[in-house]
One Martini backbone bead per residue (centre of mass of N, CA, C, O) as a GRO file, in nm:
protein
  184
    1MET     BB    1   0.657  -2.073   0.219
    2ASN     BB    2   0.681  -2.294  -0.023
    3GLU     BB    3   0.752  -2.611  -0.107
    4SER     BB    4   0.934  -2.571  -0.362
    5SER     BB    5   1.135  -2.363  -0.229
    6GLU     BB    6   1.225  -2.556  -0.006
    7LEU     BB    7   1.345  -2.771  -0.200
    8GLU     BB    8   1.554  -2.581  -0.340
    9GLU     BB    9   1.723  -2.538  -0.066
   10GLN     BB   10   1.808  -2.808  -0.094
   11PRO     BB   11   2.041  -3.015  -0.141
   12LEU     BB   12   2.198  -3.166  -0.424
   13LEU     BB   13   2.204  -3.512  -0.521
   14LEU     BB   14   2.407  -3.733  -0.718
   15LEU     BB   15   2.303  -4.065  -0.797
   16VAL     BB   16   2.530  -4.327  -0.922
   17ASP     BB   17   2.387  -4.639  -1.021
   18ASP     BB   18   2.325  -4.984  -1.156
   19ASP     BB   19   2.153  -5.041  -0.882
   20PRO     BB   20   1.824  -4.997  -0.830
   21THR     BB   21   1.787  -5.082  -0.532
   22PHE     BB   22   2.009  -4.916  -0.406
   23THR     BB   23   1.920  -4.640  -0.517
   24ARG     BB   24   1.642  -4.634  -0.384
   25VAL     BB   25   1.729  -4.662  -0.088
   26MET     BB   26   1.939  -4.430  -0.078
   27ALA     BB   27   1.756  -4.197  -0.174
   28ARG     BB   28   1.558  -4.219   0.059
   29ALA     BB   29   1.763  -4.180   0.294
   30LEU     BB   30   1.867  -3.900   0.194
   31SER     BB   31   1.594  -3.750   0.197
   32ARG     BB   32   1.554  -3.786   0.513
   33ARG     BB   33   1.831  -3.594   0.549
   34GLY     BB   34   1.772  -3.327   0.335
   35LEU     BB   35   1.783  -3.427   0.041
   36ARG     BB   36   1.807  -3.401  -0.287
   37VAL     BB   37   1.746  -3.660  -0.540
   38ASN     BB   38   1.932  -3.772  -0.814
   39THR     BB   39   1.906  -4.042  -1.052
   40ALA     BB   40   2.142  -4.275  -1.205
   41GLY     BB   41   2.257  -4.560  -1.414
   42ASP     BB   42   2.464  -4.366  -1.574
   43ALA     BB   43   2.680  -4.142  -1.712
   44GLU     BB   44   2.494  -4.006  -1.921
   45GLU     BB   45   2.256  -3.946  -1.728
   46ALA     BB   46   2.422  -3.780  -1.533
   47MET     BB   47   2.504  -3.556  -1.725
   48GLN     BB   48   2.225  -3.462  -1.794
   49LEU     BB   49   2.135  -3.388  -1.509
   50ALA     BB   50   2.372  -3.184  -1.447
   51ARG     BB   51   2.291  -2.985  -1.676
   52GLU     BB   52   2.001  -2.916  -1.565
   53GLU     BB   53   2.122  -2.955  -1.258
   54GLN     BB   54   2.312  -2.845  -1.000
   55PRO     BB   55   2.506  -3.014  -0.802
   56ASP     BB   56   2.651  -3.044  -0.472
   57TYR     BB   57   2.650  -3.362  -0.503
   58ALA     BB   58   2.825  -3.690  -0.540
   59VAL     BB   59   2.753  -4.041  -0.609
   60LEU     BB   60   2.978  -4.294  -0.734
   61ASP     BB   61   3.010  -4.563  -0.904
   62LEU     BB   62   3.270  -4.746  -1.013
   63LYS     BB   63   3.098  -4.992  -1.131
   64MET     BB   64   2.970  -4.976  -1.467
   65GLU     BB   65   2.802  -4.945  -1.719
   66GLY     BB   66   3.025  -4.830  -1.902
   67ASP     BB   67   3.115  -4.576  -1.747
   68SER     BB   68   3.286  -4.503  -1.486
   69GLY     BB   69   3.336  -4.320  -1.208
   70LEU     BB   70   3.631  -4.234  -1.297
   71VAL     BB   71   3.525  -4.101  -1.567
   72LEU     BB   72   3.298  -3.912  -1.460
   73LEU     BB   73   3.432  -3.728  -1.256
   74PRO     BB   74   3.585  -3.519  -1.438
   75ARG     BB   75   3.336  -3.430  -1.594
   76LEU     BB   76   3.185  -3.306  -1.350
   77LEU     BB   77   3.425  -3.105  -1.266
   78GLU     BB   78   3.421  -2.946  -1.525
   79LEU     BB   79   3.145  -2.821  -1.463
   80TYR     BB   80   3.193  -2.856  -1.121
   81PRO     BB   81   3.460  -2.785  -0.923
   82GLU     BB   82   3.289  -2.781  -0.629
   83LEU     BB   83   3.221  -3.063  -0.632
   84ARG     BB   84   3.122  -3.325  -0.416
   85VAL     BB   85   3.286  -3.651  -0.432
   86VAL     BB   86   3.188  -3.995  -0.412
   87ILE     BB   87   3.322  -4.311  -0.410
   88LEU     BB   88   3.153  -4.621  -0.477
   89THR     BB   89   3.242  -4.967  -0.359
   90GLY     BB   90   3.283  -5.333  -0.388
   91TYR     BB   91   3.597  -5.286  -0.513
   92SER     BB   92   3.836  -5.256  -0.310
   93SER     BB   93   4.132  -5.036  -0.332
   94ILE     BB   94   4.407  -4.848  -0.310
   95THR     BB   95   4.428  -4.774  -0.605
   96THR     BB   96   4.138  -4.660  -0.643
   97ALA     BB   97   4.148  -4.457  -0.415
   98VAL     BB   98   4.383  -4.290  -0.525
   99GLU     BB   99   4.255  -4.227  -0.801
  100ALA     BB  100   4.007  -4.078  -0.700
  101ILE     BB  101   4.157  -3.850  -0.556
  102LYS     BB  102   4.324  -3.751  -0.797
  103ARG     BB  103   4.043  -3.689  -0.967
  104GLY     BB  104   3.863  -3.534  -0.706
  105ALA     BB  105   3.772  -3.681  -0.478
  106CYS     BB  106   3.683  -3.655  -0.141
  107ASN     BB  107   3.596  -3.969  -0.145
  108TYR     BB  108   3.587  -4.325  -0.026
  109LEU     BB  109   3.364  -4.612  -0.051
  110CYS     BB  110   3.254  -4.907   0.093
  111LYS     BB  111   3.077  -5.166   0.042
  112PRO     BB  112   2.871  -5.134   0.268
  113ALA     BB  113   2.665  -4.839   0.273
  114ASP     BB  114   2.524  -4.572   0.433
  115ALA     BB  115   2.392  -4.265   0.457
  116ASP     BB  116   2.584  -4.176   0.685
  117ASP     BB  117   2.848  -4.244   0.538
  118VAL     BB  118   2.800  -4.056   0.301
  119LEU     BB  119   2.778  -3.792   0.457
  120THR     BB  120   3.050  -3.803   0.596
  121ALA     BB  121   3.219  -3.819   0.334
  122LEU     BB  122   3.114  -3.547   0.210
  123LEU     BB  123   3.189  -3.359   0.478
  124SER     BB  124   3.470  -3.424   0.485
  125ASP     BB  125   3.784  -3.284   0.439
  126GLN     BB  126   3.955  -3.567   0.446
  127ALA     BB  127   4.131  -3.811   0.264
  128ASP     BB  128   4.266  -4.143   0.335
  129PRO     BB  129   4.367  -4.394   0.137
  130GLU     BB  130   4.468  -4.593   0.366
  131THR     BB  131   4.154  -4.587   0.514
  132LEU     BB  132   3.947  -4.666   0.279
  133VAL     BB  133   4.031  -4.958   0.326
  134PRO     BB  134   3.962  -5.222   0.468
  135GLU     BB  135   4.123  -5.429   0.681
  136HIS     BB  136   3.896  -5.658   0.579
  137PRO     BB  137   3.849  -5.757   0.301
  138MET     BB  138   3.704  -5.915   0.075
  139SER     BB  139   3.696  -6.197  -0.048
  140VAL     BB  140   3.704  -6.365  -0.341
  141ASP     BB  141   3.459  -6.543  -0.280
  142ARG     BB  142   3.267  -6.316  -0.191
  143LEU     BB  143   3.282  -6.149  -0.454
  144GLN     BB  144   3.162  -6.370  -0.624
  145TRP     BB  145   2.899  -6.403  -0.476
  146GLU     BB  146   2.802  -6.111  -0.513
  147HIS     BB  147   2.809  -6.115  -0.820
  148ILE     BB  148   2.609  -6.343  -0.869
  149GLN     BB  149   2.373  -6.202  -0.717
  150ARG     BB  150   2.356  -5.955  -0.905
  151ILE     BB  151   2.308  -6.110  -1.174
  152LEU     BB  152   2.065  -6.265  -1.080
  153ALA     BB  153   1.889  -6.007  -1.027
  154GLU     BB  154   1.904  -5.893  -1.317
  155HIS     BB  155   1.760  -6.192  -1.407
  156GLU     BB  156   1.527  -6.265  -1.209
  157GLY     BB  157   1.647  -6.570  -1.126
  158ASN     BB  158   1.770  -6.669  -1.396
  159ILE     BB  159   1.992  -6.915  -1.439
  160SER     BB  160   2.052  -6.930  -1.749
  161ALA     BB  161   2.105  -6.624  -1.789
  162THR     BB  162   2.328  -6.604  -1.576
  163ALA     BB  163   2.527  -6.811  -1.694
  164ARG     BB  164   2.565  -6.658  -1.958
  165ALA     BB  165   2.669  -6.391  -1.833
  166LEU     BB  166   2.915  -6.559  -1.681
  167GLY     BB  167   3.029  -6.803  -1.851
  168MET     BB  168   2.864  -7.058  -1.745
  169HIS     BB  169   2.745  -7.333  -1.636
  170ARG     BB  170   2.451  -7.406  -1.499
  171ARG     BB  171   2.543  -7.629  -1.292
  172THR     BB  172   2.768  -7.463  -1.166
  173LEU     BB  173   2.584  -7.244  -1.061
  174GLN     BB  174   2.402  -7.425  -0.887
  175ARG     BB  175   2.624  -7.516  -0.696
  176LYS     BB  176   2.701  -7.232  -0.593
  177LEU     BB  177   2.411  -7.162  -0.483
  178GLN     BB  178   2.391  -7.403  -0.264
  179LYS     BB  179   2.581  -7.252  -0.117
  180ARG     BB  180   2.689  -7.072   0.118
  181PRO     BB  181   2.774  -6.786   0.214
  182VAL     BB  182   3.051  -6.618   0.220
  183ARG     BB  183   3.261  -6.485   0.413
  184ARG     BB  184   3.420  -6.177   0.450
   0.00000   0.00000   0.00000
C-alpha cells in the first residue's frame, strides 16, 4: 500500500479557529494521533474545504471573525448530517453549551484544551451541557487579560495598534500589561 492511500484511510478532521498559533499546534498534535487535519481560519474557508473533501470530524471555535462556530455548525451538518462536531471556546457558559448541543454539536469544550481532550470529546457518545462548563470558570478579569493578550499577539506586540483595536488609551493598556496575569 502506498503512502497516499494510507493517508486517505485516516479520518479527516476539519479544525476551524482564527488563532493561527493554536490552530498550528492543535493540528500537529492531532496529526500525531492518527488524523489528517485540514485547517481554516474562518467559516467561509471551512465551508470551502468541507465541500472539497468530506470531513469525518470538525472542531469549531465559538468566537471567530465573521460567522461564529454556532453559525457554521448547522451549515456543515446540512452538508454532512453524520459529521461529529465539537465546539471549542475560551468563553464558556451553560447557555452557549446548550445552544451548541441543540444545533447538533456532539460536544463542547472549554479552552485551554489539548488534543486528547478534543479526541475524547469527539468520540464520546453523549454530552451533558451541565458538565461542559468548568466548575470554576475564568474570572472576568482573567478573560479580559486573555483577550488583551490575544489582540496583542494579533498585532505582533504593537501596543498602539492593540490599544486602537481594543478602543482604549495606549497608557491604559500599558498599565494593564504591567500587571501580572490574573489567576483563573
